[in-house]
VMD Tcl script that draws the C-alpha trace (Angstrom):
set ca {
  {-18.63 6.25 31.81}
  {-15.34 4.46 31.95}
  {-12.27 6.06 30.34}
  {-11.14 4.68 26.97}
  {-9.06 1.58 27.47}
  {-10.43 0.57 30.88}
  {-13.25 -1.56 32.27}
  {-14.70 -1.62 35.77}
  {-13.75 -5.25 36.32}
  {-11.82 -7.95 34.47}
  {-13.93 -9.67 31.78}
  {-14.10 -13.42 31.62}
  {-11.65 -15.06 29.25}
  {-13.05 -15.19 25.74}
  {-16.02 -12.89 26.29}
  {-16.74 -10.69 23.27}
  {-17.44 -7.01 23.79}
  {-20.96 -6.25 22.53}
  {-20.97 -4.40 19.24}
  {-17.21 -4.73 18.83}
  {-17.34 -6.70 15.59}
  {-15.26 -9.61 16.79}
  {-13.01 -8.16 19.48}
  {-12.14 -10.73 22.15}
  {-11.23 -9.52 25.63}
  {-8.99 -11.23 28.10}
  {-7.03 -10.05 31.13}
  {-3.27 -9.77 30.89}
  {-0.56 -7.55 29.47}
  {-2.00 -4.69 27.49}
  {-1.56 -4.97 23.73}
  {-4.33 -2.67 22.58}
  {-6.51 -0.29 24.53}
  {-10.20 -0.90 23.89}
  {-12.31 2.18 23.04}
  {-14.57 3.54 25.76}
  {-17.59 1.46 26.74}
  {-20.80 2.56 28.43}
  {-20.12 0.96 31.80}
  {-20.70 2.25 35.31}
  {-17.55 2.43 37.39}
  {-18.15 0.99 40.83}
  {-14.86 -0.87 41.38}
  {-11.19 -0.08 40.77}
  {-10.41 0.23 37.08}
  {-8.25 -2.46 35.50}
  {-6.53 -2.56 32.14}
  {-7.24 -5.36 29.71}
  {-5.62 -7.04 26.75}
  {-7.50 -7.13 23.47}
  {-6.84 -9.78 20.84}
  {-8.68 -10.30 17.59}
  {-10.66 -13.12 16.04}
  {-8.98 -13.35 12.62}
  {-11.87 -15.39 11.22}
  {-14.05 -12.27 11.37}
  {-11.90 -9.34 10.35}
  {-8.34 -8.21 9.85}
  {-6.09 -8.25 12.88}
  {-5.68 -4.96 14.69}
  {-2.37 -4.80 16.52}
  {-0.15 -2.01 17.77}
  {2.00 -0.59 15.01}
  {5.61 0.55 15.09}
  {6.18 4.23 15.81}
  {9.00 6.65 15.30}
  {11.16 8.05 18.07}
  {8.52 10.67 18.90}
  {5.89 7.98 19.40}
  {3.82 8.93 16.34}
  {2.31 6.17 14.21}
  {2.96 6.45 10.49}
  {1.31 5.02 7.41}
  {3.79 4.26 4.65}
  {2.71 3.81 1.02}
  {4.97 2.11 -1.50}
  {3.76 3.38 -4.88}
  {4.83 0.82 -7.45}
  {3.94 -0.02 -11.04}
  {5.18 -0.37 -14.63}
  {7.06 2.46 -16.31}
  {4.81 5.26 -17.50}
  {1.80 4.31 -15.36}
  {1.84 7.64 -13.52}
  {3.42 6.75 -10.17}
  {5.12 10.08 -9.58}
  {2.07 12.05 -10.71}
  {-0.09 10.03 -8.31}
  {2.33 10.60 -5.42}
  {2.23 14.36 -5.96}
  {-1.55 14.41 -6.41}
  {-2.25 12.27 -3.35}
  {0.06 14.38 -1.19}
  {-1.78 17.56 -2.17}
  {-5.20 15.92 -1.76}
  {-4.38 14.59 1.73}
  {-3.47 18.07 2.90}
  {-6.33 19.86 1.15}
  {-9.19 17.43 1.90}
  {-8.10 15.60 5.05}
  {-5.70 18.14 6.58}
  {-3.11 15.36 6.72}
  {0.49 16.40 6.01}
  {2.57 13.81 4.19}
  {6.23 13.18 3.57}
  {7.49 12.15 0.14}
  {10.40 9.84 -0.61}
  {11.96 9.56 -4.08}
  {13.68 6.22 -4.65}
  {14.45 6.75 -8.34}
  {18.13 7.68 -8.84}
  {17.31 8.65 -12.43}
  {14.46 11.08 -11.69}
  {16.00 14.50 -12.34}
  {12.59 16.21 -12.28}
  {9.58 15.18 -10.16}
  {6.06 16.68 -9.78}
  {6.62 17.10 -6.04}
  {9.27 18.24 -3.59}
  {10.84 15.16 -2.02}
  {11.63 15.25 1.70}
  {13.97 12.27 1.26}
  {15.70 11.82 -2.09}
  {18.08 9.00 -3.06}
  {19.68 11.32 -5.61}
  {21.40 12.91 -2.64}
  {23.50 9.72 -2.57}
  {23.36 8.21 -6.07}
  {22.59 9.78 -9.46}
  {22.25 7.44 -12.41}
  {23.63 9.93 -14.96}
  {26.82 10.26 -12.90}
  {27.08 6.47 -12.59}
  {26.66 6.17 -16.37}
  {29.57 8.53 -17.04}
  {31.80 7.22 -14.29}
  {31.43 3.52 -15.10}
  {30.86 3.74 -18.85}
  {27.38 2.21 -18.74}
  {24.30 2.68 -20.86}
  {21.08 4.14 -19.40}
  {19.62 0.80 -18.29}
  {22.89 -0.51 -16.94}
  {23.42 2.71 -15.01}
  {19.99 2.41 -13.37}
  {20.67 -1.18 -12.32}
  {24.09 -0.23 -10.97}
  {22.59 2.78 -9.15}
  {20.08 0.56 -7.35}
  {22.92 -1.74 -6.32}
  {24.88 1.24 -4.97}
  {21.90 2.37 -2.89}
  {22.44 -0.69 -0.68}
  {25.44 1.21 0.72}
  {23.21 4.08 1.87}
  {20.30 2.23 3.48}
  {21.27 3.33 6.98}
  {21.40 6.98 5.94}
  {18.01 6.69 4.22}
  {16.47 5.09 7.30}
  {17.86 7.83 9.53}
  {16.25 10.45 7.29}
  {12.96 8.55 7.32}
  {13.06 8.24 11.09}
  {13.26 12.02 11.36}
  {10.33 12.42 8.95}
  {7.46 12.70 11.43}
  {4.55 13.01 9.00}
  {1.52 10.71 9.57}
  {1.59 9.62 5.90}
  {4.78 8.85 3.99}
  {4.51 8.33 0.23}
  {7.38 6.38 -1.32}
  {7.82 6.84 -5.07}
  {9.66 3.79 -6.38}
  {11.87 3.69 -9.51}
  {10.19 4.12 -12.88}
  {11.21 0.64 -14.00}
  {9.19 -1.59 -11.68}
  {11.61 -4.52 -11.85}
  {14.44 -2.43 -10.38}
  {12.60 -2.24 -7.06}
  {10.57 -5.45 -7.21}
  {13.31 -7.94 -8.08}
  {16.54 -6.34 -6.84}
  {17.79 -6.90 -3.30}
  {17.50 -3.22 -2.42}
  {13.72 -3.26 -2.81}
  {13.23 -6.18 -0.45}
  {15.75 -4.93 2.10}
  {14.33 -1.39 2.07}
  {10.76 -2.65 2.51}
  {11.72 -4.82 5.47}
  {13.30 -1.81 7.16}
  {10.22 0.30 6.40}
  {8.10 -2.16 8.36}
  {9.99 -1.15 11.50}
  {8.89 2.46 11.02}
  {5.15 1.93 10.62}
  {2.41 0.13 8.69}
  {3.40 -0.46 5.05}
  {0.98 -0.89 2.14}
  {1.82 -1.09 -1.56}
  {-0.24 0.85 -4.08}
  {0.08 -0.91 -7.44}
  {-0.64 1.63 -10.16}
  {-2.22 0.12 -13.28}
  {-2.20 1.82 -16.66}
  {-5.45 0.67 -18.31}
  {-4.03 1.32 -21.77}
  {-1.78 -1.72 -21.17}
  {-4.83 -3.98 -20.87}
  {-6.04 -4.14 -24.44}
  {-6.74 -7.90 -24.26}
  {-8.49 -9.81 -21.45}
  {-5.40 -11.95 -20.82}
  {-3.35 -8.75 -20.44}
  {-5.67 -7.70 -17.62}
  {-5.08 -11.02 -15.87}
  {-1.34 -10.35 -16.07}
  {-1.79 -6.89 -14.51}
  {-3.96 -8.35 -11.73}
  {-1.36 -11.07 -11.16}
  {1.20 -8.36 -10.44}
  {-0.70 -7.68 -7.21}
  {-0.03 -11.22 -6.06}
  {3.63 -11.01 -7.11}
  {4.14 -7.82 -5.08}
  {2.36 -9.31 -2.08}
  {4.45 -12.49 -2.20}
  {7.70 -10.59 -2.67}
  {7.27 -8.02 0.08}
  {4.74 -9.64 2.43}
  {2.49 -6.56 2.61}
  {-1.05 -5.64 1.60}
  {-1.42 -4.45 -1.98}
  {-4.04 -2.03 -3.31}
  {-4.35 -2.05 -7.12}
  {-5.49 1.29 -8.51}
  {-6.43 2.12 -12.10}
  {-4.84 5.42 -13.06}
  {-5.42 7.61 -16.13}
  {-9.21 7.38 -15.85}
  {-9.33 10.62 -17.84}
  {-8.23 8.59 -20.88}
  {-11.11 6.12 -20.46}
  {-14.10 8.42 -20.10}
  {-15.74 7.04 -23.24}
  {-14.50 3.49 -22.75}
  {-16.56 2.25 -19.80}
  {-16.29 -1.35 -20.97}
  {-12.52 -1.08 -20.67}
  {-12.90 -0.03 -17.03}
  {-15.57 -2.64 -16.26}
  {-13.37 -5.49 -17.41}
  {-10.78 -4.43 -14.84}
  {-13.29 -4.04 -12.04}
  {-15.67 -6.95 -12.59}
  {-14.38 -10.53 -12.54}
  {-17.51 -11.91 -14.23}
  {-17.09 -9.53 -17.15}
  {-13.43 -10.48 -17.42}
  {-14.23 -14.20 -17.23}
  {-16.80 -13.88 -20.02}
  {-14.19 -12.21 -22.19}
  {-11.65 -14.92 -21.37}
  {-14.12 -17.55 -22.61}
  {-13.60 -16.05 -26.05}
  {-9.81 -16.45 -25.94}
  {-8.93 -19.61 -27.90}
  {-6.56 -22.35 -26.87}
  {-4.35 -22.80 -23.85}
  {-3.94 -19.05 -23.24}
  {-7.62 -18.69 -22.44}
  {-7.62 -21.71 -20.12}
  {-4.45 -20.58 -18.36}
  {-5.79 -17.06 -17.89}
  {-9.02 -18.38 -16.35}
  {-7.12 -20.63 -13.94}
  {-4.93 -17.73 -12.83}
  {-8.07 -15.64 -12.27}
  {-9.41 -18.48 -10.09}
  {-6.26 -18.32 -7.96}
  {-6.61 -14.56 -7.52}
  {-10.22 -14.93 -6.42}
  {-9.47 -17.85 -4.09}
  {-6.92 -15.73 -2.25}
  {-9.33 -12.79 -1.93}
  {-7.23 -10.61 -4.19}
  {-10.33 -9.34 -5.99}
  {-10.52 -6.36 -3.64}
  {-12.14 -3.12 -4.61}
  {-10.06 -1.42 -7.28}
  {-10.41 2.37 -7.30}
  {-10.29 4.29 -10.56}
  {-8.42 7.59 -10.37}
  {-7.03 10.34 -12.51}
  {-3.83 11.56 -10.91}
  {-3.61 14.26 -13.56}
  {-7.00 15.72 -12.60}
  {-6.76 14.66 -8.94}
  {-10.04 12.74 -9.25}
  {-11.06 9.51 -7.51}
  {-8.50 9.93 -4.74}
  {-11.17 9.73 -2.05}
  {-11.94 6.14 -3.12}
  {-8.26 5.27 -2.81}
  {-7.98 6.99 0.56}
  {-11.03 5.14 1.93}
  {-9.49 1.76 1.06}
  {-6.12 2.73 2.53}
  {-7.83 3.99 5.67}
  {-9.61 0.65 6.08}
  {-6.34 -1.24 5.77}
  {-4.44 0.98 8.18}
  {-7.34 0.85 10.64}
  {-7.66 -2.92 10.09}
  {-11.39 -2.47 10.38}
  {-12.85 -3.01 6.95}
  {-13.85 -5.65 4.42}
  {-11.89 -4.80 1.30}
  {-13.41 -7.36 -1.05}
}
mol new
graphics top color blue
foreach p $ca { graphics top sphere $p radius 0.5 }
foreach p [lrange $ca 0 end-1] q [lrange $ca 1 end] { graphics top cylinder $p $q radius 0.2 }
display resetview
C-alpha cells in the first residue's frame, strides 16, 4: 500500500484516478495530496499534483489556515431581523460539540446586542456599543446602529487579530440583527474579504417562513440568496428556521422546498407580479440556486443534522447540493 498522497510512479498527464469521481492527476508542484490508493510500491515514491475537473464536481483546493496550520470553516449567519440568527448560532454551536465533538468559536458582530444566547469568543461590543454611540452623538436607535457599523471599520485589524487566535475548527459569525447593516454597508464586504484569508467561508441565510405568506414573498426570500452570493462572492445555504411554528402547515413548508409547487402557486398570481416572480424563479433555477433547503428549529435544536450535512459537503467540496 502506498502512503496517502504518494504514487509509485508519475501518472500520465490527464489520467483520471479510478473511482475518484473526477480527480485529474498530473505531475508537478503539489497542490493537494491524493488519498491513499491500493498500489504496490516497487519504485521510488513521487509526489503528484491533483487538479479538478470542474464540469463534474466542485473544485477542491487547499484552504487558508491560521498561524497554527489548522483549517477552519467559517459560517456567516445572516438574515432578516427576527429570523432567529442568534438562536441558531447558539444551537448549532451546542449541537456541533454534543453530536460531532467539534468545538466552535462564536463571533458577535452586532454592536447593539446587549444579551445573546451564547458566550461570544469575539465580540464587537468590546470596541463599539450602539447605546453609547446613541448618547454620545445624539442619534436615534437606527442611526446609532448605522453609525456603529461605520465605526467598526476602525477596528477591523483588532477583530482579525482576535479571529486569528481563535483556533476552533468551526467559527460561527452572528451578523447584526438588521440584515442590511451587514449586507449593504462597506464593513460587511470588507470583513468578509478578510475572513476568506482565514479559512473557507459560507453564508447561512436564515429564512423566517412566517414572512412568506404569499408565493411572490417566497420568491423574494429565495432571491436574497442570490443577492448575498453576488455581494460577498461565497456559497450561500438557505435554511428555514422556526419549523416548530409550521408543524401543522406542511403546505407552507413545501412551497419553500419545492419549485414546482411554488410555480403552480405563482400561476395563480394575477398580472405582472406573477409573471415577474416566475421569471425570477427561472433565473434562480438556471444558476443552480435551488439547492437543498434544510428545515430546522433552532429553539428545539431540531434539523441541525441536515444543515450540518450540507455545510460538510460544501467545505469538503465533494457533494452535489442541488
